[in-house]
PyMOL Python script that loads the backbone (N, CA, C, O; Angstrom):
from pymol import cmd

cmd.read_pdbstr("""\
ATOM      1  N   MET A   1       1.003  -1.437  -0.132  1.00  0.00           N
ATOM      2  CA  MET A   1      -0.124   0.078   0.055  1.00  0.00           C
ATOM      3  C   MET A   1       0.891   1.102  -0.053  1.00  0.00           C
ATOM      4  O   MET A   1       1.955   0.996   0.558  1.00  0.00           O
ATOM      5  N   THR A   2       0.583   2.237  -0.910  1.00  0.00           N
ATOM      6  CA  THR A   2       1.024   3.568  -0.905  1.00  0.00           C
ATOM      7  C   THR A   2       0.453   4.504   0.015  1.00  0.00           C
ATOM      8  O   THR A   2      -0.745   4.788   0.033  1.00  0.00           O
ATOM      9  N   THR A   3       1.463   5.057   0.905  1.00  0.00           N
ATOM     10  CA  THR A   3       0.850   5.970   1.831  1.00  0.00           C
ATOM     11  C   THR A   3       1.518   7.472   1.351  1.00  0.00           C
ATOM     12  O   THR A   3       1.554   8.330   2.233  1.00  0.00           O
ATOM     13  N   SER A   4       1.941   7.760   0.275  1.00  0.00           N
ATOM     14  CA  SER A   4       2.480   8.874  -0.308  1.00  0.00           C
ATOM     15  C   SER A   4       1.286   9.958  -0.658  1.00  0.00           C
ATOM     16  O   SER A   4       1.513  11.109  -1.029  1.00  0.00           O
ATOM     17  N   CYS A   5       0.037   9.415  -0.483  1.00  0.00           N
ATOM     18  CA  CYS A   5      -1.464  10.063  -0.959  1.00  0.00           C
ATOM     19  C   CYS A   5      -2.234  10.502   0.341  1.00  0.00           C
ATOM     20  O   CYS A   5      -3.369  10.979   0.337  1.00  0.00           O
ATOM     21  N   LYS A   6      -1.299  10.228   1.683  1.00  0.00           N
ATOM     22  CA  LYS A   6      -2.117  10.518   2.615  1.00  0.00           C
ATOM     23  C   LYS A   6      -2.778  12.031   2.923  1.00  0.00           C
ATOM     24  O   LYS A   6      -3.894  12.357   3.325  1.00  0.00           O
ATOM     25  N   GLY A   7      -1.688  12.743   2.585  1.00  0.00           N
ATOM     26  CA  GLY A   7      -2.081  14.346   2.437  1.00  0.00           C
ATOM     27  C   GLY A   7      -3.303  14.775   1.915  1.00  0.00           C
ATOM     28  O   GLY A   7      -4.154  15.396   2.551  1.00  0.00           O
ATOM     29  N   CYS A   8      -3.381  14.407   0.647  1.00  0.00           N
ATOM     30  CA  CYS A   8      -4.576  14.918  -0.090  1.00  0.00           C
ATOM     31  C   CYS A   8      -5.824  14.170   0.020  1.00  0.00           C
ATOM     32  O   CYS A   8      -6.893  14.535  -0.469  1.00  0.00           O
ATOM     33  N   SER A   9      -5.548  12.669   0.962  1.00  0.00           N
ATOM     34  CA  SER A   9      -6.877  12.302   1.276  1.00  0.00           C
ATOM     35  C   SER A   9      -7.707  13.097   2.522  1.00  0.00           C
ATOM     36  O   SER A   9      -8.905  13.215   2.779  1.00  0.00           O
ATOM     37  N   LEU A  10      -6.702  13.490   3.042  1.00  0.00           N
ATOM     38  CA  LEU A  10      -6.674  13.947   4.646  1.00  0.00           C
ATOM     39  C   LEU A  10      -7.616  15.854   3.986  1.00  0.00           C
ATOM     40  O   LEU A  10      -8.594  16.358   4.539  1.00  0.00           O
ATOM     41  N   SER A  11      -7.053  16.293   3.056  1.00  0.00           N
ATOM     42  CA  SER A  11      -7.881  17.304   2.475  1.00  0.00           C
ATOM     43  C   SER A  11      -7.917  17.158   1.023  1.00  0.00           C
ATOM     44  O   SER A  11      -6.967  17.231   0.244  1.00  0.00           O
ATOM     45  N   PRO A  12      -9.024  16.965   0.796  1.00  0.00           N
ATOM     46  CA  PRO A  12      -9.684  16.894  -0.293  1.00  0.00           C
ATOM     47  C   PRO A  12      -9.888  18.047  -1.089  1.00  0.00           C
ATOM     48  O   PRO A  12      -9.582  18.174  -2.274  1.00  0.00           O
ATOM     49  N   SER A  13     -10.324  18.715  -0.490  1.00  0.00           N
ATOM     50  CA  SER A  13     -10.695  20.285  -0.664  1.00  0.00           C
ATOM     51  C   SER A  13      -9.375  20.870  -1.834  1.00  0.00           C
ATOM     52  O   SER A  13      -9.551  21.755  -2.671  1.00  0.00           O
ATOM     53  N   SER A  14      -8.290  20.233  -1.645  1.00  0.00           N
ATOM     54  CA  SER A  14      -6.969  21.009  -2.440  1.00  0.00           C
ATOM     55  C   SER A  14      -7.112  20.442  -4.202  1.00  0.00           C
ATOM     56  O   SER A  14      -6.878  19.351  -4.722  1.00  0.00           O
ATOM     57  N   GLN A  15      -7.602  21.754  -4.759  1.00  0.00           N
ATOM     58  CA  GLN A  15      -8.104  21.657  -5.920  1.00  0.00           C
ATOM     59  C   GLN A  15      -6.788  21.211  -6.634  1.00  0.00           C
ATOM     60  O   GLN A  15      -6.752  20.259  -7.413  1.00  0.00           O
ATOM     61  N   SER A  16      -5.933  21.823  -6.370  1.00  0.00           N
ATOM     62  CA  SER A  16      -4.256  21.914  -7.303  1.00  0.00           C
ATOM     63  C   SER A  16      -3.831  20.258  -7.385  1.00  0.00           C
ATOM     64  O   SER A  16      -3.288  19.672  -8.322  1.00  0.00           O
ATOM     65  N   HIS A  17      -4.279  19.714  -6.054  1.00  0.00           N
ATOM     66  CA  HIS A  17      -3.850  18.165  -6.121  1.00  0.00           C
ATOM     67  C   HIS A  17      -4.809  17.391  -7.113  1.00  0.00           C
ATOM     68  O   HIS A  17      -4.406  16.899  -8.167  1.00  0.00           O
ATOM     69  N   THR A  18      -6.299  17.323  -6.610  1.00  0.00           N
ATOM     70  CA  THR A  18      -7.270  16.727  -7.522  1.00  0.00           C
ATOM     71  C   THR A  18      -6.980  16.566  -8.952  1.00  0.00           C
ATOM     72  O   THR A  18      -6.878  15.552  -9.642  1.00  0.00           O
ATOM     73  N   SER A  19      -6.835  18.241  -9.322  1.00  0.00           N
ATOM     74  CA  SER A  19      -6.448  17.974 -10.760  1.00  0.00           C
ATOM     75  C   SER A  19      -5.649  17.161 -11.055  1.00  0.00           C
ATOM     76  O   SER A  19      -6.005  16.297 -11.856  1.00  0.00           O
ATOM     77  N   LEU A  20      -4.464  17.139 -10.593  1.00  0.00           N
ATOM     78  CA  LEU A  20      -3.492  16.096 -11.425  1.00  0.00           C
ATOM     79  C   LEU A  20      -3.880  14.988 -11.757  1.00  0.00           C
ATOM     80  O   LEU A  20      -3.195  14.280 -12.496  1.00  0.00           O
ATOM     81  N   PHE A  21      -4.882  14.662 -11.355  1.00  0.00           N
ATOM     82  CA  PHE A  21      -5.669  13.063 -11.533  1.00  0.00           C
ATOM     83  C   PHE A  21      -6.743  12.713 -12.651  1.00  0.00           C
ATOM     84  O   PHE A  21      -7.554  13.540 -13.067  1.00  0.00           O
ATOM     85  N   PRO A  22      -6.686  11.796 -12.960  1.00  0.00           N
ATOM     86  CA  PRO A  22      -8.053  12.008 -13.970  1.00  0.00           C
ATOM     87  C   PRO A  22      -9.277  10.991 -12.730  1.00  0.00           C
ATOM     88  O   PRO A  22      -8.987  10.415 -11.682  1.00  0.00           O
ATOM     89  N   SER A  23     -10.207  11.085 -13.215  1.00  0.00           N
ATOM     90  CA  SER A  23     -11.272  10.708 -12.497  1.00  0.00           C
ATOM     91  C   SER A  23     -11.060   9.300 -12.257  1.00  0.00           C
ATOM     92  O   SER A  23     -11.536   8.813 -11.231  1.00  0.00           O
ATOM     93  N   SER A  24     -10.324   8.487 -13.170  1.00  0.00           N
ATOM     94  CA  SER A  24     -10.135   6.964 -12.649  1.00  0.00           C
ATOM     95  C   SER A  24      -9.591   6.955 -11.302  1.00  0.00           C
ATOM     96  O   SER A  24     -10.018   6.255 -10.384  1.00  0.00           O
ATOM     97  N   PHE A  25      -8.421   7.946 -11.224  1.00  0.00           N
ATOM     98  CA  PHE A  25      -8.077   7.898  -9.717  1.00  0.00           C
ATOM     99  C   PHE A  25      -8.733   7.925  -8.564  1.00  0.00           C
ATOM    100  O   PHE A  25      -8.434   7.268  -7.567  1.00  0.00           O
ATOM    101  N   VAL A  26      -9.799   8.816  -8.691  1.00  0.00           N
ATOM    102  CA  VAL A  26     -10.834   9.215  -7.638  1.00  0.00           C
ATOM    103  C   VAL A  26     -11.756   7.769  -7.328  1.00  0.00           C
ATOM    104  O   VAL A  26     -12.221   7.422  -6.242  1.00  0.00           O
ATOM    105  N   ILE A  27     -11.857   7.037  -8.689  1.00  0.00           N
ATOM    106  CA  ILE A  27     -12.662   5.751  -7.912  1.00  0.00           C
ATOM    107  C   ILE A  27     -11.485   4.744  -7.399  1.00  0.00           C
ATOM    108  O   ILE A  27     -11.962   3.935  -6.603  1.00  0.00           O
ATOM    109  N   LYS A  28     -10.249   4.573  -7.593  1.00  0.00           N
ATOM    110  CA  LYS A  28      -9.509   3.914  -7.102  1.00  0.00           C
ATOM    111  C   LYS A  28      -9.360   4.307  -5.885  1.00  0.00           C
ATOM    112  O   LYS A  28      -8.966   3.536  -5.010  1.00  0.00           O
ATOM    113  N   GLU A  29      -9.644   5.512  -5.672  1.00  0.00           N
ATOM    114  CA  GLU A  29      -9.055   5.786  -3.995  1.00  0.00           C
ATOM    115  C   GLU A  29     -10.275   5.304  -3.182  1.00  0.00           C
ATOM    116  O   GLU A  29     -10.142   4.732  -2.100  1.00  0.00           O
ATOM    117  N   SER A  30     -11.270   5.518  -3.655  1.00  0.00           N
ATOM    118  CA  SER A  30     -12.644   5.576  -3.003  1.00  0.00           C
ATOM    119  C   SER A  30     -12.843   3.847  -2.823  1.00  0.00           C
ATOM    120  O   SER A  30     -13.390   3.510  -1.773  1.00  0.00           O
ATOM    121  N   LEU A  31     -12.398   2.644  -3.860  1.00  0.00           N
ATOM    122  CA  LEU A  31     -12.416   1.451  -3.478  1.00  0.00           C
ATOM    123  C   LEU A  31     -10.776   1.054  -2.506  1.00  0.00           C
ATOM    124  O   LEU A  31     -10.456  -0.063  -2.099  1.00  0.00           O
ATOM    125  N   PHE A  32     -10.261   1.889  -2.402  1.00  0.00           N
ATOM    126  CA  PHE A  32      -8.738   1.797  -1.615  1.00  0.00           C
ATOM    127  C   PHE A  32      -9.455   1.916  -0.284  1.00  0.00           C
ATOM    128  O   PHE A  32      -9.485   1.009   0.548  1.00  0.00           O
ATOM    129  N   ARG A  33     -10.103   3.251  -0.131  1.00  0.00           N
ATOM    130  CA  ARG A  33     -10.793   3.500   1.173  1.00  0.00           C
ATOM    131  C   ARG A  33     -12.027   2.266   1.550  1.00  0.00           C
ATOM    132  O   ARG A  33     -12.202   1.877   2.704  1.00  0.00           O
ATOM    133  N   LYS A  34     -12.634   1.872   0.650  1.00  0.00           N
ATOM    134  CA  LYS A  34     -13.243   0.590   1.242  1.00  0.00           C
ATOM    135  C   LYS A  34     -12.474  -0.360   1.808  1.00  0.00           C
ATOM    136  O   LYS A  34     -12.632  -0.651   2.994  1.00  0.00           O
ATOM    137  N   GLN A  35     -11.343  -1.094   0.868  1.00  0.00           N
ATOM    138  CA  GLN A  35     -10.439  -2.061   1.209  1.00  0.00           C
ATOM    139  C   GLN A  35     -10.083  -1.671   2.780  1.00  0.00           C
ATOM    140  O   GLN A  35     -10.264  -2.513   3.659  1.00  0.00           O
ATOM    141  N   VAL A  36      -9.538  -0.274   3.107  1.00  0.00           N
ATOM    142  CA  VAL A  36      -8.726  -0.339   4.179  1.00  0.00           C
ATOM    143  C   VAL A  36      -9.951  -0.376   5.437  1.00  0.00           C
ATOM    144  O   VAL A  36      -9.667  -0.668   6.598  1.00  0.00           O
ATOM    145  N   HIS A  37     -11.219  -0.061   5.024  1.00  0.00           N
ATOM    146  CA  HIS A  37     -12.303  -0.159   6.019  1.00  0.00           C
ATOM    147  C   HIS A  37     -12.697  -1.617   6.425  1.00  0.00           C
ATOM    148  O   HIS A  37     -13.191  -1.910   7.514  1.00  0.00           O
ATOM    149  N   ASN A  38     -12.327  -2.784   5.081  1.00  0.00           N
ATOM    150  CA  ASN A  38     -12.603  -4.399   5.410  1.00  0.00           C
ATOM    151  C   ASN A  38     -11.617  -4.695   6.152  1.00  0.00           C
ATOM    152  O   ASN A  38     -11.853  -5.659   6.879  1.00  0.00           O
ATOM    153  N   VAL A  39     -10.277  -4.107   6.294  1.00  0.00           N
ATOM    154  CA  VAL A  39      -9.213  -4.554   6.873  1.00  0.00           C
ATOM    155  C   VAL A  39      -9.100  -4.221   8.246  1.00  0.00           C
ATOM    156  O   VAL A  39      -8.440  -4.886   9.044  1.00  0.00           O
ATOM    157  N   ASN A  40      -9.762  -3.155   8.540  1.00  0.00           N
ATOM    158  CA  ASN A  40      -9.948  -2.591   9.925  1.00  0.00           C
ATOM    159  C   ASN A  40     -11.173  -3.323  10.446  1.00  0.00           C
ATOM    160  O   ASN A  40     -11.226  -3.382  11.674  1.00  0.00           O
ATOM    161  N   VAL A  41     -12.052  -3.825   9.856  1.00  0.00           N
ATOM    162  CA  VAL A  41     -13.169  -4.329  10.311  1.00  0.00           C
ATOM    163  C   VAL A  41     -12.505  -5.929  10.611  1.00  0.00           C
ATOM    164  O   VAL A  41     -13.009  -6.624  11.493  1.00  0.00           O
ATOM    165  N   ASN A  42     -11.658  -6.290  10.017  1.00  0.00           N
ATOM    166  CA  ASN A  42     -11.217  -7.757  10.000  1.00  0.00           C
ATOM    167  C   ASN A  42     -10.178  -7.589  10.933  1.00  0.00           C
ATOM    168  O   ASN A  42      -9.843  -8.706  11.326  1.00  0.00           O
ATOM    169  N   VAL A  43      -9.620  -6.839  11.382  1.00  0.00           N
ATOM    170  CA  VAL A  43      -8.590  -6.662  12.329  1.00  0.00           C
ATOM    171  C   VAL A  43      -9.177  -6.959  14.074  1.00  0.00           C
ATOM    172  O   VAL A  43      -8.693  -7.637  14.981  1.00  0.00           O
ATOM    173  N   LEU A  44     -10.892  -5.780  13.962  1.00  0.00           N
ATOM    174  CA  LEU A  44     -11.026  -5.939  14.859  1.00  0.00           C
ATOM    175  C   LEU A  44     -11.905  -7.047  15.557  1.00  0.00           C
ATOM    176  O   LEU A  44     -12.237  -7.274  16.720  1.00  0.00           O
ATOM    177  N   LYS A  45     -12.182  -7.757  14.084  1.00  0.00           N
ATOM    178  CA  LYS A  45     -12.899  -9.053  14.578  1.00  0.00           C
ATOM    179  C   LYS A  45     -11.788 -10.223  14.991  1.00  0.00           C
ATOM    180  O   LYS A  45     -12.034 -11.276  15.580  1.00  0.00           O
ATOM    181  N   HIS A  46     -10.615  -9.787  14.562  1.00  0.00           N
ATOM    182  CA  HIS A  46      -9.403 -11.063  14.893  1.00  0.00           C
ATOM    183  C   HIS A  46      -9.052 -10.217  16.571  1.00  0.00           C
ATOM    184  O   HIS A  46      -9.092 -10.902  17.593  1.00  0.00           O
ATOM    185  N   THR A  47      -8.785  -8.980  16.625  1.00  0.00           N
ATOM    186  CA  THR A  47      -8.517  -8.654  17.711  1.00  0.00           C
ATOM    187  C   THR A  47      -9.658  -8.864  19.075  1.00  0.00           C
ATOM    188  O   THR A  47      -9.257  -8.977  20.233  1.00  0.00           O
ATOM    189  N   TYR A  48     -10.585  -8.879  18.830  1.00  0.00           N
ATOM    190  CA  TYR A  48     -11.920  -8.818  19.701  1.00  0.00           C
ATOM    191  C   TYR A  48     -12.259 -10.665  19.806  1.00  0.00           C
ATOM    192  O   TYR A  48     -12.541 -11.188  20.884  1.00  0.00           O
ATOM    193  N   GLY A  49     -12.166 -11.429  18.544  1.00  0.00           N
ATOM    194  CA  GLY A  49     -12.951 -12.440  18.625  1.00  0.00           C
ATOM    195  C   GLY A  49     -14.289 -12.500  18.001  1.00  0.00           C
ATOM    196  O   GLY A  49     -15.254 -11.832  18.373  1.00  0.00           O
ATOM    197  N   VAL A  50     -14.279 -13.402  16.962  1.00  0.00           N
ATOM    198  CA  VAL A  50     -15.802 -13.090  16.489  1.00  0.00           C
ATOM    199  C   VAL A  50     -16.750 -13.921  17.919  1.00  0.00           C
ATOM    200  O   VAL A  50     -17.732 -13.546  18.558  1.00  0.00           O
ATOM    201  N   GLU A  51     -16.086 -14.893  17.976  1.00  0.00           N
ATOM    202  CA  GLU A  51     -16.604 -15.498  19.241  1.00  0.00           C
ATOM    203  C   GLU A  51     -17.233 -15.109  20.306  1.00  0.00           C
ATOM    204  O   GLU A  51     -18.359 -15.435  20.684  1.00  0.00           O
ATOM    205  N   SER A  52     -16.341 -14.274  20.869  1.00  0.00           N
ATOM    206  CA  SER A  52     -16.743 -13.103  22.240  1.00  0.00           C
ATOM    207  C   SER A  52     -18.013 -12.015  21.355  1.00  0.00           C
ATOM    208  O   SER A  52     -18.979 -11.710  22.056  1.00  0.00           O
ATOM    209  N   TRP A  53     -18.005 -11.604  20.264  1.00  0.00           N
ATOM    210  CA  TRP A  53     -19.198 -11.058  19.589  1.00  0.00           C
ATOM    211  C   TRP A  53     -20.472 -11.743  20.083  1.00  0.00           C
ATOM    212  O   TRP A  53     -21.328 -11.514  20.937  1.00  0.00           O
ATOM    213  N   ARG A  54     -20.186 -12.808  19.052  1.00  0.00           N
ATOM    214  CA  ARG A  54     -21.479 -13.920  19.222  1.00  0.00           C
ATOM    215  C   ARG A  54     -21.775 -14.183  20.662  1.00  0.00           C
ATOM    216  O   ARG A  54     -23.006 -14.225  20.647  1.00  0.00           O
ATOM    217  N   ARG A  55     -21.397 -14.389  21.918  1.00  0.00           N
ATOM    218  CA  ARG A  55     -21.566 -14.559  23.303  1.00  0.00           C
ATOM    219  C   ARG A  55     -22.402 -13.198  23.769  1.00  0.00           C
ATOM    220  O   ARG A  55     -23.465 -13.102  24.383  1.00  0.00           O
ATOM    221  N   ARG A  56     -21.535 -12.218  23.255  1.00  0.00           N
ATOM    222  CA  ARG A  56     -22.628 -11.060  23.812  1.00  0.00           C
ATOM    223  C   ARG A  56     -23.582 -10.709  23.244  1.00  0.00           C
ATOM    224  O   ARG A  56     -24.234  -9.756  23.671  1.00  0.00           O
ATOM    225  N   GLY A  57     -23.951 -11.418  22.060  1.00  0.00           N
ATOM    226  CA  GLY A  57     -24.819 -11.282  21.359  1.00  0.00           C
ATOM    227  C   GLY A  57     -26.002 -12.181  22.005  1.00  0.00           C
ATOM    228  O   GLY A  57     -27.166 -11.785  21.944  1.00  0.00           O
ATOM    229  N   ILE A  58     -25.606 -13.602  22.726  1.00  0.00           N
ATOM    230  CA  ILE A  58     -26.611 -14.434  22.986  1.00  0.00           C
ATOM    231  C   ILE A  58     -27.213 -13.810  24.544  1.00  0.00           C
ATOM    232  O   ILE A  58     -28.362 -13.896  24.978  1.00  0.00           O
ATOM    233  N   PHE A  59     -25.984 -13.153  25.201  1.00  0.00           N
ATOM    234  CA  PHE A  59     -26.054 -12.843  26.511  1.00  0.00           C
ATOM    235  C   PHE A  59     -26.764 -11.703  26.525  1.00  0.00           C
ATOM    236  O   PHE A  59     -27.249 -11.494  27.636  1.00  0.00           O
ATOM    237  N   ALA A  60     -27.022 -10.853  25.688  1.00  0.00           N
ATOM    238  CA  ALA A  60     -28.093  -9.550  25.193  1.00  0.00           C
ATOM    239  C   ALA A  60     -29.298 -10.096  24.707  1.00  0.00           C
ATOM    240  O   ALA A  60     -30.350  -9.473  24.851  1.00  0.00           O
ATOM    241  N   ALA A  61     -29.264 -11.004  24.243  1.00  0.00           N
ATOM    242  CA  ALA A  61     -30.858 -11.571  23.951  1.00  0.00           C
ATOM    243  C   ALA A  61     -30.770 -12.323  25.230  1.00  0.00           C
ATOM    244  O   ALA A  61     -31.965 -12.409  25.511  1.00  0.00           O
ATOM    245  N   SER A  62     -30.272 -12.789  25.973  1.00  0.00           N
ATOM    246  CA  SER A  62     -30.860 -13.999  27.061  1.00  0.00           C
ATOM    247  C   SER A  62     -31.497 -13.171  28.386  1.00  0.00           C
ATOM    248  O   SER A  62     -32.341 -13.634  29.153  1.00  0.00           O
ATOM    249  N   SER A  63     -30.805 -11.655  28.475  1.00  0.00           N
ATOM    250  CA  SER A  63     -31.184 -10.815  29.581  1.00  0.00           C
ATOM    251  C   SER A  63     -32.404 -10.281  29.388  1.00  0.00           C
ATOM    252  O   SER A  63     -32.891  -9.533  30.236  1.00  0.00           O
TER     253      SER A  63
END
""", "prot")
cmd.dss("prot")
cmd.show_as("cartoon", "prot")
cmd.util.cbc("prot")
cmd.orient("prot")
């Protein structure tokens, strides 16, 4: 993954930066952000464990 574009993703309002790239780059960036989101969700699942989330759901339903 390239982190060279962190600055422009933080401030998308900078016209000078966005005008350098074609619209296909914007599409790629949105897809990249979705991938990052999915990775974060997977990391959370692995960190806290899917089973623990299921148990919490069962406890919440039974109580």
